[in-house]
Short mmCIF file of the C-alpha atoms (twelve columns), coordinates in Angstrom:
data_MODEL
# 
_entry.id   MODEL 
# 
loop_
_atom_site.group_PDB 
_atom_site.id 
_atom_site.type_symbol 
_atom_site.label_atom_id 
_atom_site.label_alt_id 
_atom_site.label_comp_id 
_atom_site.label_asym_id 
_atom_site.label_seq_id 
_atom_site.Cartn_x 
_atom_site.Cartn_y 
_atom_site.Cartn_z 
_atom_site.pdbx_PDB_model_num 
ATOM 1   C CA . UNK A 1   144.203 88.611  132.529 1 
ATOM 2   C CA . UNK A 2   146.599 90.014  135.131 1 
ATOM 3   C CA . UNK A 3   145.722 90.282  138.801 1 
ATOM 4   C CA . UNK A 4   146.767 93.102  141.144 1 
ATOM 5   C CA . UNK A 5   147.864 92.853  144.753 1 
ATOM 6   C CA . UNK A 6   147.560 95.832  147.150 1 
ATOM 7   C CA . UNK A 7   150.521 98.259  147.143 1 
ATOM 8   C CA . UNK A 8   153.468 97.361  149.382 1 
ATOM 9   C CA . UNK A 9   155.824 99.672  151.275 1 
ATOM 10  C CA . UNK A 10  159.479 98.905  150.488 1 
ATOM 11  C CA . UNK A 11  160.139 98.389  154.210 1 
ATOM 12  C CA . UNK A 12  157.461 95.698  154.559 1 
ATOM 13  C CA . UNK A 13  157.924 91.956  154.146 1 
ATOM 14  C CA . UNK A 14  154.527 90.395  153.426 1 
ATOM 15  C CA . UNK A 15  152.895 87.199  152.188 1 
ATOM 16  C CA . UNK A 16  150.939 87.342  148.915 1 
ATOM 17  C CA . UNK A 17  148.865 84.497  147.585 1 
ATOM 18  C CA . UNK A 18  146.918 83.186  144.627 1 
ATOM 19  C CA . UNK A 19  143.818 81.109  145.364 1 
ATOM 20  C CA . UNK A 20  143.366 78.553  142.563 1 
ATOM 21  C CA . UNK A 21  140.343 76.775  144.051 1 
ATOM 22  C CA . UNK A 22  137.829 78.078  141.505 1 
ATOM 23  C CA . UNK A 23  139.906 76.605  138.642 1 
ATOM 24  C CA . UNK A 24  140.753 73.300  140.283 1 
ATOM 25  C CA . UNK A 25  137.438 71.660  141.164 1 
ATOM 26  C CA . UNK A 26  138.533 68.310  142.644 1 
ATOM 27  C CA . UNK A 27  142.096 68.683  141.268 1 
ATOM 28  C CA . UNK A 28  144.986 69.773  143.537 1 
ATOM 29  C CA . UNK A 29  148.284 71.649  143.238 1 
ATOM 30  C CA . UNK A 30  151.335 69.382  142.993 1 
ATOM 31  C CA . UNK A 31  154.003 71.994  142.205 1 
ATOM 32  C CA . UNK A 32  154.410 75.775  142.085 1 
ATOM 33  C CA . UNK A 33  156.891 77.980  140.210 1 
ATOM 34  C CA . UNK A 34  157.221 81.734  140.653 1 
ATOM 35  C CA . UNK A 35  158.718 84.197  138.157 1 
ATOM 36  C CA . UNK A 36  159.515 87.934  138.307 1 
ATOM 37  C CA . UNK A 37  160.275 90.283  135.410 1 
ATOM 38  C CA . UNK A 38  163.878 91.499  135.771 1 
ATOM 39  C CA . UNK A 39  165.087 95.047  135.018 1 
ATOM 40  C CA . UNK A 40  164.980 94.257  131.278 1 
ATOM 41  C CA . UNK A 41  161.396 92.971  131.625 1 
ATOM 42  C CA . UNK A 42  162.530 89.391  131.006 1 
ATOM 43  C CA . UNK A 43  160.548 86.745  132.862 1 
ATOM 44  C CA . UNK A 44  163.012 85.231  135.374 1 
ATOM 45  C CA . UNK A 45  162.318 82.070  137.396 1 
ATOM 46  C CA . UNK A 46  162.869 82.376  141.138 1 
ATOM 47  C CA . UNK A 47  165.451 79.876  142.391 1 
ATOM 48  C CA . UNK A 48  164.078 78.698  145.726 1 
ATOM 49  C CA . UNK A 49  167.211 76.643  146.396 1 
ATOM 50  C CA . UNK A 50  169.151 79.842  147.111 1 
ATOM 51  C CA . UNK A 51  166.878 82.070  149.176 1 
ATOM 52  C CA . UNK A 52  166.597 84.846  149.917 1 
ATOM 53  C CA . UNK A 53  166.913 85.991  146.323 1 
ATOM 54  C CA . UNK A 54  166.586 89.513  144.905 1 
ATOM 55  C CA . UNK A 55  165.329 90.155  141.374 1 
ATOM 56  C CA . UNK A 56  165.211 93.761  140.144 1 
ATOM 57  C CA . UNK A 57  165.299 95.004  143.748 1 
ATOM 58  C CA . UNK A 58  162.425 92.794  144.957 1 
ATOM 59  C CA . UNK A 59  163.327 90.343  147.716 1 
ATOM 60  C CA . UNK A 60  161.863 86.851  147.462 1 
ATOM 61  C CA . UNK A 61  162.072 85.335  150.937 1 
ATOM 62  C CA . UNK A 62  160.035 82.118  150.766 1 
ATOM 63  C CA . UNK A 63  157.161 80.221  149.180 1 
ATOM 64  C CA . UNK A 64  154.543 77.810  150.461 1 
ATOM 65  C CA . UNK A 65  151.421 76.185  149.090 1 
ATOM 66  C CA . UNK A 66  148.411 74.156  150.089 1 
ATOM 67  C CA . UNK A 67  146.420 71.965  147.738 1 
ATOM 68  C CA . UNK A 68  144.603 75.080  146.397 1 
ATOM 69  C CA . UNK A 69  146.580 78.228  147.373 1 
ATOM 70  C CA . UNK A 70  150.135 79.299  146.477 1 
ATOM 71  C CA . UNK A 71  151.905 81.903  148.647 1 
ATOM 72  C CA . UNK A 72  155.092 83.936  148.235 1 
ATOM 73  C CA . UNK A 73  156.779 86.194  150.828 1 
ATOM 74  C CA . UNK A 74  158.115 89.451  149.336 1 
ATOM 75  C CA . UNK A 75  160.186 92.286  150.760 1 
ATOM 76  C CA . UNK A 76  162.118 95.386  149.670 1 
ATOM 77  C CA . UNK A 77  161.401 96.736  146.175 1 
ATOM 78  C CA . UNK A 78  162.010 100.074 144.512 1 
ATOM 79  C CA . UNK A 79  159.631 102.890 145.391 1 
ATOM 80  C CA . UNK A 80  157.101 103.721 142.621 1 
ATOM 81  C CA . UNK A 81  158.083 100.600 140.664 1 
ATOM 82  C CA . UNK A 82  155.436 98.158  139.446 1 
ATOM 83  C CA . UNK A 83  156.597 94.557  139.463 1 
ATOM 84  C CA . UNK A 84  155.132 91.825  137.291 1 
ATOM 85  C CA . UNK A 85  155.118 88.511  139.140 1 
ATOM 86  C CA . UNK A 86  153.935 85.199  137.728 1 
ATOM 87  C CA . UNK A 87  152.620 82.155  139.550 1 
ATOM 88  C CA . UNK A 88  152.543 78.864  137.643 1 
ATOM 89  C CA . UNK A 89  151.058 75.689  139.077 1 
ATOM 90  C CA . UNK A 90  150.934 72.105  137.916 1 
ATOM 91  C CA . UNK A 91  148.087 69.928  139.141 1 
ATOM 92  C CA . UNK A 92  147.678 66.264  140.016 1 
ATOM 93  C CA . UNK A 93  145.760 65.833  136.733 1 
ATOM 94  C CA . UNK A 94  148.736 67.250  134.789 1 
ATOM 95  C CA . UNK A 95  147.217 70.647  133.973 1 
ATOM 96  C CA . UNK A 96  149.311 73.824  134.069 1 
ATOM 97  C CA . UNK A 97  147.886 77.217  135.010 1 
ATOM 98  C CA . UNK A 98  149.701 80.556  135.112 1 
ATOM 99  C CA . UNK A 99  148.641 83.994  136.286 1 
ATOM 100 C CA . UNK A 100 150.468 87.314  136.139 1 
ATOM 101 C CA . UNK A 101 150.119 89.620  139.117 1 
ATOM 102 C CA . UNK A 102 151.156 93.267  139.458 1 
ATOM 103 C CA . UNK A 103 152.593 94.651  142.688 1 
ATOM 104 C CA . UNK A 104 153.382 98.370  143.093 1 
ATOM 105 C CA . UNK A 105 155.889 99.551  145.686 1 
ATOM 106 C CA . UNK A 106 154.544 102.699 147.311 1 
ATOM 107 C CA . UNK A 107 156.124 104.308 150.362 1 
ATOM 108 C CA . UNK A 108 153.475 104.826 153.039 1 
# 
């Protein structure tokens, strides 16, 4: 099941998050990976060692997480384009969860 974030203007730079608390129970997030489909719709891992990074026109500025919420800061983007972004977490108990999220760029 894919999630959907509210539309973003290409001139905005905003934080978007995924709240994993309902899946985790007493477990906690130990690591987070983010992916974005590139122009060829190939799932591409974001390299957070060389930020900011742009994939298919979408700027990835930073990431943070708590023990239950993962957050990514996004900017730019191509007007009327719908991006598919993935958040993958690994937990202290060794479980891996992944969700796909759609984000449409819409000039306001």
